[in-house]
N, C-alpha and C positions, 0 to 999 in steps of 0.2 A: 691712051693712059698717059696724061702728064707726069710727066719727067720733076718727084717734088723739089722742091728748091731748097725745104729740111727734113730735116730727123731730129725729132723733139722728145729728151727725156727727163728725167727727175726723180728725184731720192735711191740712185743706185745704190749708197751708203757701203761704197766699198770699204773691204777691208781683208787683213790674212788671217783673219781668224776666223772657227763659224759658230755663229749664234747657239747659244743653247739648244732651241727649239731646232736646229737645222740636225740632221741625220746623215745628209750625203754630205760630198767633199765640198762645200762652199768654195774654198777658192779655187776649183775647178772649175765648177758651175758658173760663176762670177768671171769669171777667162772665155770662157764659154758665149756667154753673156754679148758681153764689152763685143767680140769679133762677129760676131753672129750684127748688132750694130753696126761697127765701122765695112762689116760689105755691104749694107743696106743704103747707103749715099753714095749715091753715084757723083760720076765728074760734076761738078758746077752747085752741088750741091754742101750742105754747111751742116753738121752735126751742134744742137742750140741745148744743152742742159741748164735747167732752171734752178739749179743747186741738189743742197747736199749726195754732192758728187762721193765725198767722202763720209765715216760714218763719225771719225770725229775729228777735231782739228788737228791734232799731232797723230799726224797717220802714221805707220812707219815705213822706212826707205821702201820696204816690200810690197807693200799697196802703190805710193806712189810710184814706181817701176811698174806692176802693173796698169798703171793708168797709162802712164809714157806710152808703153808699146802699145795698148787699143787703141789711143790716138795719132800715132805716126802715122805724120803723112795724108788725115784730114783736118778740111779747117773745125777746129773747135771752139765754139766760146762757150765759157758756162757764167754762173753772178754765185757767190757766196749762200751758202744757204747758214740757218742757224746751226749747223755741226760744223760748220766749217769758223764759224768765226769762236777767236780765241773768249773764254767767257761773255761772250754773248756781248762782246766789244768789240764795234768794228776797228777801231782804231788802234786794236791788236792781230789784224787780220796778217801785216808783212810776216807774223811770226809761224802763220797758219803751213799745214802739207799745202792747202789750197795754192797758197801764193809760192812755193816753190814750183809746182803744175804751173801757172801761170810763166812764171819764171823759163820758162823752159818751152 
């Protein structure tokens, strides 16, 4: 089996509240899933995300921390999805949680 060069994800929709349809602890499940993905990234491999990493462009600091901790030490690249772009205006991306993650 060949070593992968990338792990691809999309539509993670990270948030620190439970969606109405979820009866479990969504935040704990999100952390477990992000940890699992991180564990699948071998040396020399990258984690690539196709957008909607966040559920909203103005996420809480807690959500930003969840993602920062999950991505620690992993080569990670993402593009902003429609949920990350304030008011669907790309010129406002500088004001978003996605931009906080990029700066970190």
